[in-house]
KESE-816533 format. One record per residue (C-alpha): residue in three letters; x, z, y. Coordinates in pm, whole numbers, padded with zeros to 5 digits, always signed. Each point is the difference from the previous one (the first is absolute). Last residue first. Layout:
KESE-816533
ALAXZY
...
END
This chain:
KESE-816533
GLY+00836+01393+03395
ALA-00051-00373-00003
HIS-00240-00145-00258
VAL-00099-00324+00173
THR+00341-00057+00155
ARG+00191+00107-00311
TYR-00210-00225-00220
SER+00070-00297+00222
PRO-00250-00174+00224
ILE-00051-00379-00014
ASP-00081-00125+00353
GLY+00350-00131+00059
LEU+00220+00145-00272
ASP+00014+00378-00030
GLU+00277+00130-00225
ALA+00033+00012-00378
ALA+00197+00270-00184
TYR-00310+00184-00127
VAL-00162-00326-00106
ALA+00293-00117-00209
ARG+00069+00353-00128
ALA-00354+00016-00138
VAL+00040-00329-00185
ALA+00347+00100-00123
ARG-00137+00326-00144
ALA-00263-00188-00198
VAL+00256-00252-00128
CYS+00241+00278-00100
ASP-00276+00173-00199
ALA-00084-00325-00177
ALA+00367-00057-00085
ILE+00029+00349-00149
MET-00291-00070-00234
GLY+00133-00343-00090
ILE+00344+00144-00079
ARG-00162+00261-00226
ALA-00197-00263-00189
ILE+00314-00210-00038
GLU+00185+00302-00141
GLY-00277+00063-00252
ASP+00015-00361-00114
ALA+00380+00012-00029
ARG+00021+00302-00228
SER+00359-00068-00112
GLY+00121+00020+00359
LEU-00018-00273+00260
PRO+00330-00126+00133
ARG+00094+00083+00363
ALA+00162-00270+00216
GLY-00268-00256-00080
THR-00076-00091+00364
ALA-00376-00012-00052
LEU-00206-00151+00285
VAL-00377+00049+00000
PHE-00229-00198+00231
LEU-00330+00126+00141
CYS-00286-00207+00144
ASP-00316+00096+00189
GLY-00168-00311+00142
ASP-00269+00195+00185
PHE-00340-00123+00126
PRO-00182+00009-00337
THR+00114+00362-00031
HIS+00300+00124-00199
VAL-00025+00343+00170
PRO-00277+00210+00154
ARG+00144+00251+00080
ILE+00381-00017+00015
ALA+00267+00245-00120
ARG-00091+00085-00359
ALA-00131-00352-00070
LEU+00321-00149+00139
GLY+00196+00227-00234
ASP-00210-00122-00291
HIS+00152-00341+00073
ALA+00325+00135-00145
MET-00157+00009-00346
VAL-00051-00376-00008
ALA+00350-00059+00140
VAL+00149+00229-00266
ARG-00175-00208-00267
ALA+00145-00316+00154
ALA+00350+00152-00012
GLU-00046+00054-00373
ALA-00108-00360-00048
LYS+00290-00131+00208
SER+00241+00212-00204
LEU+00124+00330+00138
GLU+00341+00166+00032
ALA-00067+00288+00238
ASN+00131+00019+00359
VAL-00349-00034+00146
ALA-00128-00190+00301
VAL-00363-00015+00109
ALA-00129-00265+00236
GLY-00254-00052+00272
ILE-00313-00160+00133
THR-00313+00141+00163
THR-00256-00254+00119
HIS-00223-00041+00313
ALA-00190-00218+00242
GLN-00345-00106-00119
LEU-00169+00336+00060
ARG+00110+00011+00363
ALA-00326-00116+00161
ASP-00195+00240-00221
ALA+00157+00297+00179
PRO+00247+00202-00204
MET-00110+00221-00289
ASP+00038+00378-00017
ALA-00123+00036-00357
ASP-00287+00242-00042
ALA+00097+00357-00067
PRO+00058+00220-00303
GLY+00050+00370+00076
TYR+00229+00211+00214
GLY-00049+00365-00095
ALA+00318+00115+00169
PRO+00120-00249+00256
PRO+00204-00300-00114
ARG+00380+00037+00023
ARG+00257-00142+00242
GLY+00368+00027-00100
GLY+00112-00267+00243
PHE+00076-00299-00216
GLU+00328+00097-00164
GLY-00082+00372+00008
ASN+00249+00072-00277
GLN-00179-00210-00262
GLU-00364-00109+00028
LEU-00188-00069-00325
PRO-00307+00216+00071
TRP-00024-00163+00349
ALA-00059-00355-00124
TRP-00348-00022+00154
PHE+00173+00083+00327
ALA-00122+00305+00188
ASP-00107-00026+00365
CYS-00368+00089-00038
GLY-00346-00155+00022
PRO+00064-00284-00240
MET+00301+00047-00233
VAL+00287-00215+00126
VAL+00135-00312-00176
SER-00312-00194+00090
GLY-00114-00322-00164
THR+00054-00358+00113
PRO+00367+00044-00076
ASN+00312-00105+00193
ALA+00274+00216-00149
ALA+00328-00186-00054
ILE+00133+00205-00290
LEU+00346+00068-00145
ALA+00020+00219-00309
GLY+00285+00176-00178
VAL+00091+00118-00348
ALA+00326+00156-00117
LEU+00060+00141-00349
GLY+00334+00183-00027
ASP-00098+00272-00246
ASP-00038+00264+00276
ASP-00281-00197+00163
VAL-00040-00238+00291
ALA-00298-00094+00215
SER-00027-00236+00296
ALA-00215-00082+00300
SER-00054-00293+00234
GLY-00233-00104+00278
LEU-00059-00304+00220
GLY-00290+00011+00240
GLY-00368+00053+00069
LYS-00151+00088+00335
LEU-00332+00177-00044
ASN-00363-00106-00051
GLY+00054-00122-00355
ALA+00377-00014-00036
ARG+00117-00275+00235
ALA+00321-00203-00029
GLY+00169-00195+00280
LEU+00348+00150-00040
GLY-00031+00093-00367
ALA+00153-00320-00137
GLY+00325+00090+00176
ALA-00023+00320+00200
ASN-00272+00191+00183
GLY+00013+00291-00246
LEU+00328+00024-00192
ALA+00353-00104+00094
PHE+00282-00077-00242
GLU+00295+00168-00168
VAL+00128-00142-00330
ASP+00066-00332+00169
ALA-00150-00347+00042
ALA+00047-00145+00350
GLU+00105-00350-00108
ALA-00297-00017-00237
ALA-00233+00102+00284
ARG+00151-00264+00229
ARG-00056-00274-00259
GLY-00357+00108-00061
LEU-00075+00023+00372
ASP+00145-00349+00052
ARG-00231-00146-00263
TYR-00280+00209+00148
PRO+00001-00114+00363
PRO-00286-00253-00017
ASP+00095-00349+00126
GLY-00300-00234+00002
GLY-00183+00176+00281
TRP+00145+00343+00071
ASP-00302+00139+00184
LYS+00041+00338-00164
ASP+00073+00186+00321
GLY-00089+00364-00050
GLY-00316+00152-00139
SER-00038+00174-00336
ALA-00269-00245-00114
MET+00246-00225-00189
ASP+00126+00294-00206
PHE-00121-00118-00342
LEU+00239+00096-00280
ILE+00240-00211-00200
ALA+00163+00009-00342
ALA+00327-00150-00115
PRO+00196-00100-00309
VAL+00358-00117+00062
ILE+00182-00174-00283
PRO+00316-00156+00145
MET+00083-00330-00175
HIS+00375-00045-00036
TRP+00126-00348-00083
PRO+00308-00114-00193
GLY-00189-00012-00330
ILE-00314+00212+00037
ALA+00091+00351+00116
PHE-00283+00228+00112
GLY+00103+00131+00340
ARG+00289+00091+00227
ARG+00245-00259+00126
ARG+00042+00174+00339
ALA-00164-00287+00189
ALA-00269+00011-00266
LEU-00078+00362+00088
TRP-00057-00070+00371
GLY-00200-00313-00078
VAL-00226+00186-00244
VAL-00042+00281+00254
GLY-00110-00242+00271
ASP-00237-00176-00237
GLY-00152+00335-00100
ALA-00088+00064+00365
ALA-00213-00315-00030
LEU-00263+00211-00180
GLY-00070+00155+00340
PHE-00201-00299+00122
VAL-00265+00071-00264
SER-00058+00351+00140
GLY+00253+00074+00273
GLY+00148+00323-00122
SER+00261-00004-00268
LEU+00127+00164-00317
VAL+00281-00194-00167
VAL+00162+00071-00336
ALA+00358-00090-00085
ASP+00219-00159-00268
VAL-00247+00012-00287
ARG+00036+00040-00376
ASP-00216-00090-00300
VAL-00028-00376+00034
MET-00165-00146-00310
ASN-00370+00074+00014
ASP-00191+00209-00256
ALA+00053+00330+00185
ARG-00160-00134+00318
LEU+00250+00008+00285
LEU-00006-00380+00029
GLU-00357+00022+00130
THR+00110+00219+00292
GLU+00215-00264+00169
ARG-00184+00033+00336
THR-00293+00221+00094
GLY-00311+00036+00215
PRO-00263+00224-00152
ALA-00368+00034+00098
GLY-00179+00213-00261
GLY+00269+00262-00040
ARG+00149+00104-00336
VAL+00318-00205-00043
ASP+00268+00123-00243
VAL+00358-00123+00008
ALA+00310-00002-00219
ALA+00375-00004+00055
VAL+00330+00020-00189
VAL+00287+00007+00248
ARG+00258-00244+00140
ALA+00290+00180+00166
ASP+00045+00207+00317
PRO-00378+00015+00034
LEU-00157-00123+00325
LEU-00345+00122+00089
VAL-00096-00201+00309
THR-00241+00095+00278
SER-00173-00231+00247
GLY-00148+00038+00346
THR-00296-00027+00234
ARG-00100+00102+00350
ALA+00045-00353+00143
ALA+00216+00120+00289
ARG+00172+00253-00225
ASP+00109-00261-00254
GLU+00144+00233-00259
ALA+00266+00014-00270
ASN+00045+00259-00272
GLY+00256+00030-00279
VAL-00007+00208-00316
ARG+00274+00077-00251
ILE-00019+00075-00372
GLY+00314+00046-00213
ALA-00044+00370-00061
VAL-00363+00115+00005
ASP+00017+00234+00301
SER-00058-00328+00186
ILE-00374+00051-00052
LEU+00022+00268+00268
ASN-00007+00381-00006
ARG+00360-00019+00125
PRO+00149+00261-00235
GLY-00254-00064-00275
PRO-00331+00185-00005
ARG-00045+00252-00283
ILE-00088+00001-00369
MET+00133+00289-00210
END
């Protein structure tokens, strides 16, 4: 039986912690996934406008197969500097890929565009992201905030406030899967003309309000934002699993996990989005004798967790400036 973990967070995968840090004045922030030990990782990028760091080394044919952290950040190109802060924080603790006496922290990252969220972004030559990365690493824990937190602080979701979301699934055999998503898509996460999330069939225990489409609801046009905002999006995130996966197997899970974005956002993977999902495999649970079937099952569960995390991100978000939240628009 598959059910949410005790926290319904990605940290229900043992050994995974998450830290958030925000610059409230600038309406932006960064999020760090910090495993207790180095983990196998992979990535899959589907959006047409990605911004990433250290993703090429995650290809299955490249040497390094484990990472020390993953960074999700606002700030567009400026936000990639959050990875520098995390690298410095890890290096000070002698964590990283060992080469002689040196430790080289491997910290892939992805960024979203929140520059149009308002706030004071006139930072000149000193953007705040290196410090945000370091602070997020310092704050990493198994409990963490959703909604207007970390990389989700300045996020939009179509015409609504976006945010940071997470969800998990565990089964009776000890498998644990979790997702962490900074939802900032061009497309809508809510079905046009009603208050139901596109992900509503996957909802667990009323985790995003229990809203359902009206009887007889049929296909509808996508609820797209105004043309002026079509250049300002991207949904980024990560999946964690306690299974023992190779880089190639983790990459297959990442491909399948993107189906969760398609279940929760319409349209998705547009030319304006840099949609990117990482997979972290802690290796605590060996695969059984039918490994390919187990990987397929993990990918299916991962996609469901991703869809739920997208909806939870928007449901947990609060108004920010002139960006209304789901709960403001659909009150009652």
